[in-house]
Structures are given as C-alpha cells and as structure tokens.
Backbone as JSON Lines, residues from 0, in Angstrom:
{"i":0,"aa":"X","n":[30.76,61.57,30.06],"ca":[31.92,61.78,29.85],"c":[32.7,61.15,28.74]}
{"i":1,"aa":"X","n":[33.17,62.3,27.63],"ca":[33.88,61.72,26.44],"c":[35.27,60.98,26.49]}
{"i":2,"aa":"X","n":[35.6,59.99,25.98],"ca":[36.5,59.46,25.93],"c":[37.55,59.55,24.69]}
{"i":3,"aa":"X","n":[38.15,60.38,24.85],"ca":[39.07,60.73,23.51],"c":[39.75,59.86,22.99]}
{"i":4,"aa":"X","n":[40.04,59.77,21.74],"ca":[41.02,58.8,21.11],"c":[42.28,59.61,20.76]}
{"i":5,"aa":"X","n":[43.06,58.65,20.19],"ca":[44.53,59.07,20.15],"c":[44.57,60.18,18.88]}
{"i":6,"aa":"X","n":[43.59,60.28,17.9],"ca":[43.49,61.09,16.86],"c":[43.34,62.74,17.39]}
{"i":7,"aa":"X","n":[42.58,62.87,18.34],"ca":[42.18,64.15,19.29],"c":[43.33,64.24,19.77]}
{"i":8,"aa":"X","n":[43.92,63.74,20.6],"ca":[45.19,63.96,21.37],"c":[46.38,64.72,20.56]}
{"i":9,"aa":"X","n":[46.47,63.9,19.43],"ca":[47.58,63.92,18.48],"c":[47.36,65.72,17.79]}
{"i":10,"aa":"X","n":[45.87,65.72,17.88],"ca":[45.59,67.42,17.07],"c":[45.35,68.09,17.99]}
{"i":11,"aa":"X","n":[45.15,67.91,19.24],"ca":[44.98,69.01,20.18],"c":[46.02,69.95,20.45]}
{"i":12,"aa":"X","n":[45.61,71.52,20.57],"ca":[46.52,72.48,20.56],"c":[46.12,73.46,21.63]}
{"i":13,"aa":"X","n":[45.83,73.72,22.8],"ca":[45.06,74.32,23.41],"c":[45.54,76.05,23.16]}
{"i":14,"aa":"X","n":[46.68,76.25,22.47],"ca":[47.4,77.27,22.29],"c":[46.75,78.1,21.09]}
{"i":15,"aa":"X","n":[45.86,77.54,20.2],"ca":[45.51,77.73,19.17],"c":[44.15,78.38,19.0]}
{"i":16,"aa":"X","n":[43.45,79.36,18.52],"ca":[42.24,79.44,18.64],"c":[41.4,78.67,17.71]}
{"i":17,"aa":"X","n":[40.28,78.61,18.0],"ca":[39.66,77.26,17.58],"c":[37.84,77.79,17.67]}
{"i":18,"aa":"X","n":[37.23,77.2,16.92],"ca":[35.66,77.51,16.95],"c":[35.04,75.91,17.13]}
{"i":19,"aa":"X","n":[34.01,75.56,17.9],"ca":[33.7,74.19,18.16],"c":[31.95,74.31,17.74]}
{"i":20,"aa":"X","n":[31.54,72.9,17.49],"ca":[30.07,72.43,17.38],"c":[30.25,71.32,18.08]}
{"i":21,"aa":"X","n":[29.32,71.22,19.21],"ca":[28.91,70.04,19.78],"c":[27.18,69.85,19.57]}
{"i":22,"aa":"X","n":[27.06,68.7,19.22],"ca":[25.92,68.16,19.1],"c":[25.09,67.07,19.49]}
{"i":23,"aa":"X","n":[24.04,66.84,20.08],"ca":[23.5,65.18,20.6],"c":[22.5,64.76,19.57]}
{"i":24,"aa":"X","n":[22.43,63.89,18.81],"ca":[21.65,63.45,17.83],"c":[20.39,62.76,18.55]}
{"i":25,"aa":"X","n":[19.35,62.23,17.88],"ca":[18.2,61.81,18.41],"c":[18.51,60.41,18.82]}
{"i":26,"aa":"X","n":[19.51,59.85,18.72],"ca":[19.54,58.45,19.27],"c":[20.76,58.44,20.05]}
{"i":27,"aa":"X","n":[21.34,59.56,20.6],"ca":[22.14,59.7,21.53],"c":[23.74,59.76,21.34]}
{"i":28,"aa":"X","n":[23.93,59.59,20.15],"ca":[25.04,59.71,19.56],"c":[25.51,61.36,19.44]}
{"i":29,"aa":"X","n":[26.83,61.76,20.09],"ca":[27.14,62.77,20.05],"c":[28.25,63.11,18.97]}
{"i":30,"aa":"X","n":[28.29,64.25,18.41],"ca":[29.4,64.84,17.54],"c":[29.84,66.1,18.4]}
{"i":31,"aa":"X","n":[31.12,66.01,17.6],"ca":[32.17,67.31,17.99],"c":[32.84,67.59,17.06]}
{"i":32,"aa":"X","n":[32.87,68.87,16.27],"ca":[33.34,69.27,15.15],"c":[34.48,70.38,15.92]}
{"i":33,"aa":"X","n":[35.68,70.59,15.35],"ca":[36.35,71.65,16.11],"c":[37.41,72.25,14.9]}
{"i":34,"aa":"X","n":[37.6,73.65,14.76],"ca":[38.3,74.04,13.36],"c":[39.35,75.06,14.06]}
{"i":35,"aa":"X","n":[40.5,74.97,13.63],"ca":[41.4,76.03,14.24],"c":[42.54,76.58,12.97]}
{"i":36,"aa":"X","n":[42.83,77.64,13.12],"ca":[43.73,78.38,12.12],"c":[45.38,77.51,12.75]}
{"i":37,"aa":"X","n":[45.66,77.05,11.85],"ca":[47.22,76.47,11.88],"c":[48.29,77.46,11.81]}
{"i":38,"aa":"X","n":[49.13,77.16,12.63],"ca":[50.61,78.26,12.49],"c":[50.81,78.81,10.85]}
{"i":39,"aa":"X","n":[51.01,77.74,9.9],"ca":[51.46,78.24,8.63],"c":[50.27,79.15,8.12]}
{"i":40,"aa":"X","n":[48.99,79.23,8.51],"ca":[47.77,80.04,8.07],"c":[46.65,79.16,7.75]}
{"i":41,"aa":"X","n":[46.9,78.04,7.29],"ca":[45.58,77.32,7.02],"c":[44.37,77.03,8.03]}
{"i":42,"aa":"X","n":[43.41,76.0,7.48],"ca":[42.44,75.52,8.38],"c":[42.75,74.33,8.75]}
{"i":43,"aa":"X","n":[42.43,73.8,9.93],"ca":[42.52,72.52,10.25],"c":[40.94,72.18,10.94]}
{"i":44,"aa":"X","n":[40.72,70.58,10.73],"ca":[39.47,70.41,11.34],"c":[39.86,69.04,12.18]}
{"i":45,"aa":"X","n":[38.68,68.86,13.25],"ca":[38.92,67.66,14.02],"c":[37.5,67.18,14.19]}
{"i":46,"aa":"X","n":[36.86,65.9,13.54],"ca":[35.89,65.16,13.66],"c":[35.42,64.25,14.61]}
{"i":47,"aa":"X","n":[34.76,64.43,15.74],"ca":[34.7,63.4,16.65],"c":[33.15,62.8,16.56]}
{"i":48,"aa":"X","n":[32.78,61.61,16.57],"ca":[31.46,60.76,16.78],"c":[31.61,60.04,18.26]}
{"i":49,"aa":"X","n":[30.92,60.04,19.13],"ca":[30.91,59.49,20.36],"c":[29.57,58.94,20.78]}
{"i":50,"aa":"X","n":[29.53,57.55,21.24],"ca":[28.19,56.93,21.63],"c":[27.81,57.92,22.73]}
{"i":51,"aa":"X","n":[26.41,57.52,23.14],"ca":[26.01,58.26,24.36],"c":[26.55,57.7,25.65]}
{"i":52,"aa":"X","n":[27.51,56.69,25.78],"ca":[28.03,56.56,26.91],"c":[29.84,57.41,26.87]}
{"i":53,"aa":"X","n":[29.74,57.69,26.0],"ca":[31.09,58.76,25.63],"c":[32.21,57.88,24.96]}
{"i":54,"aa":"X","n":[32.06,56.44,24.73],"ca":[33.14,55.95,23.73],"c":[33.16,56.82,22.25]}
{"i":55,"aa":"X","n":[34.57,56.78,22.23],"ca":[34.91,57.33,20.67],"c":[34.5,55.99,19.91]}
{"i":56,"aa":"X","n":[33.54,56.67,18.59],"ca":[33.29,55.35,17.72],"c":[33.88,56.11,16.48]}
{"i":57,"aa":"X","n":[34.5,57.38,16.39],"ca":[35.19,57.78,15.0],"c":[35.87,59.01,15.32]}
{"i":58,"aa":"X","n":[37.02,59.33,14.92],"ca":[37.79,60.4,15.02],"c":[38.47,60.64,13.96]}
{"i":59,"aa":"X","n":[38.75,61.92,13.26],"ca":[39.27,61.99,11.99],"c":[39.76,63.41,12.38]}
{"i":60,"aa":"X","n":[41.2,63.82,11.73],"ca":[41.68,65.21,11.76],"c":[41.99,65.62,10.33]}
{"i":61,"aa":"X","n":[41.78,66.7,9.81],"ca":[42.02,67.25,8.37],"c":[43.13,68.46,8.78]}
{"i":62,"aa":"X","n":[44.31,67.91,8.4],"ca":[45.2,68.67,8.63],"c":[45.67,70.02,7.67]}
{"i":63,"aa":"X","n":[44.88,70.34,6.69],"ca":[44.95,71.19,5.81],"c":[43.71,71.5,5.12]}
{"i":64,"aa":"X","n":[42.96,72.56,5.14],"ca":[42.11,72.95,4.06],"c":[42.05,74.31,3.69]}
{"i":65,"aa":"X","n":[43.29,74.53,2.68],"ca":[43.77,75.42,2.08],"c":[42.6,76.44,1.7]}
{"i":66,"aa":"X","n":[42.73,77.8,2.52],"ca":[41.75,78.9,1.47],"c":[40.52,79.0,2.25]}
{"i":67,"aa":"X","n":[40.39,78.01,3.05],"ca":[38.88,78.02,3.65],"c":[38.65,78.65,5.15]}
{"i":68,"aa":"X","n":[37.71,79.26,5.02],"ca":[37.48,80.1,6.52],"c":[37.12,78.96,7.63]}
{"i":69,"aa":"X","n":[37.17,79.69,8.8],"ca":[37.21,78.78,9.9],"c":[35.46,78.19,9.69]}
{"i":70,"aa":"X","n":[34.56,79.42,9.61],"ca":[32.91,79.32,9.64],"c":[32.75,78.08,8.52]}
{"i":71,"aa":"X","n":[33.23,78.43,7.39],"ca":[32.8,77.27,6.38],"c":[33.29,76.14,6.59]}
{"i":72,"aa":"X","n":[34.53,75.96,7.25],"ca":[35.22,74.48,7.2],"c":[34.32,73.89,8.65]}
{"i":73,"aa":"X","n":[34.17,75.16,9.32],"ca":[33.07,74.23,10.61],"c":[31.74,73.89,10.02]}
{"i":74,"aa":"X","n":[30.82,74.45,9.18],"ca":[30.16,73.94,8.62],"c":[29.98,72.37,7.75]}
{"i":75,"aa":"X","n":[31.21,72.74,7.2],"ca":[31.56,71.59,6.49],"c":[31.68,70.28,7.19]}
{"i":76,"aa":"X","n":[32.46,70.73,8.37],"ca":[32.83,69.61,9.26],"c":[31.56,68.83,10.03]}
{"i":77,"aa":"X","n":[30.43,69.89,10.21],"ca":[29.33,69.44,10.67],"c":[28.62,68.58,10.0]}
{"i":78,"aa":"X","n":[28.43,68.91,9.02],"ca":[27.66,68.08,7.66],"c":[28.31,66.85,7.37]}
{"i":79,"aa":"X","n":[29.7,66.62,7.35],"ca":[30.44,65.41,7.31],"c":[30.26,64.41,8.54]}
{"i":80,"aa":"X","n":[30.43,65.23,9.76],"ca":[30.03,64.41,10.98],"c":[28.82,63.74,11.2]}
{"i":81,"aa":"X","n":[27.52,64.62,10.6],"ca":[26.4,64.37,10.98],"c":[26.19,62.88,9.77]}
{"i":82,"aa":"X","n":[26.96,63.22,8.7],"ca":[26.27,62.07,7.86],"c":[27.42,60.79,8.1]}
{"i":83,"aa":"X","n":[28.5,60.9,8.94],"ca":[29.25,59.4,9.3],"c":[28.79,58.96,10.7]}
{"i":84,"aa":"X","n":[27.85,59.73,11.22],"ca":[27.21,59.21,12.52],"c":[25.75,58.57,12.25]}
{"i":85,"aa":"X","n":[25.08,59.09,11.26],"ca":[23.64,58.71,10.67],"c":[24.24,57.18,9.99]}
{"i":86,"aa":"X","n":[24.89,57.51,8.89],"ca":[25.15,56.3,8.29],"c":[26.08,55.31,8.76]}
{"i":87,"aa":"X","n":[27.12,55.72,9.37],"ca":[28.0,54.74,9.76],"c":[27.3,53.81,11.18]}
{"i":88,"aa":"X","n":[26.46,54.52,11.87],"ca":[25.92,53.96,12.91],"c":[24.7,52.76,12.15]}
{"i":89,"aa":"X","n":[24.03,53.25,11.41],"ca":[23.06,52.5,10.4],"c":[23.57,51.37,9.98]}
{"i":90,"aa":"X","n":[24.9,51.31,9.54],"ca":[25.42,50.35,8.77],"c":[26.51,49.41,9.57]}
{"i":91,"aa":"X","n":[26.77,49.97,10.72],"ca":[27.73,49.13,11.51],"c":[28.92,50.03,11.15]}
{"i":92,"aa":"X","n":[29.24,50.91,10.53],"ca":[30.29,50.99,9.83],"c":[31.47,51.89,10.58]}
{"i":93,"aa":"X","n":[31.22,52.58,11.74],"ca":[31.93,53.24,12.47],"c":[32.94,52.74,13.33]}
{"i":94,"aa":"X","n":[34.2,52.54,12.9],"ca":[35.23,51.59,13.39],"c":[36.53,51.94,14.03]}
{"i":95,"aa":"X","n":[36.6,53.52,13.49],"ca":[38.22,53.42,13.86],"c":[38.48,54.89,13.84]}
{"i":96,"aa":"X","n":[39.67,55.09,13.81],"ca":[40.22,56.74,13.81],"c":[41.23,56.81,12.75]}
{"i":97,"aa":"X","n":[41.06,58.15,11.87],"ca":[41.93,58.25,11.0],"c":[42.35,59.29,11.14]}
{"i":98,"aa":"X","n":[43.47,59.83,10.23],"ca":[44.18,60.97,10.25],"c":[44.39,61.63,8.74]}
{"i":99,"aa":"X","n":[44.04,62.43,8.19],"ca":[44.08,62.83,6.76],"c":[44.43,64.09,6.51]}
{"i":100,"aa":"X","n":[45.08,64.46,5.39],"ca":[45.71,65.61,4.74],"c":[45.14,65.78,3.5]}
{"i":101,"aa":"X","n":[44.16,67.09,3.39],"ca":[43.37,67.33,1.95],"c":[44.3,68.34,1.02]}
C-alpha cells in the first residue's frame, strides 16, 4: 500500500478529471504520474516515486504546464518519474517532496 506524502494530499482533488500512469520498475520501485486540467484551464502534473514497501521516496507537483495537453504532459511526467527513480535510487538522491510552478 502506498503511503502518500503531503505533496500528494495538497495536490489531490477528486472533483477534477485526471489521467494517470502507474508502473513498477524492475527493482520494485513504483512510479505514479497523474495529470489533470485545473480550473483556470492549464494542465497540472503530480509525480510520485515509491519504494517497494510503499514508502514515498519522492513527490513533486507541477501547478502549471500552460498550453500542454493532458496526454503530452502525462508522457513528459512518466519520463521524468522514470529518470528520478532510476538515477535517484542509483545515487541515493531521492530524499524529499517538492511543489513547483513551471
């Protein structure tokens, strides 16, 4: 079971339409990427990287990706989450949660 961090709970809004991608990597690390249309009309992204145990290793929310479609934002987010999981785990660099505005 995934243990969500504060970034996810601050970002979550079940009233908004969203698309998601979940994947388990070969080492058991799980990624969760979600995109949604925000009320002002932009696209928002959530990235989560979780240990096999479900512990949150990394969470990041992007509050605005202006002019980007949900499928394109999802593909971008999946690529970024994979890089964070693979490079971060290898370097021991996955440490915290952030929230960003692009």
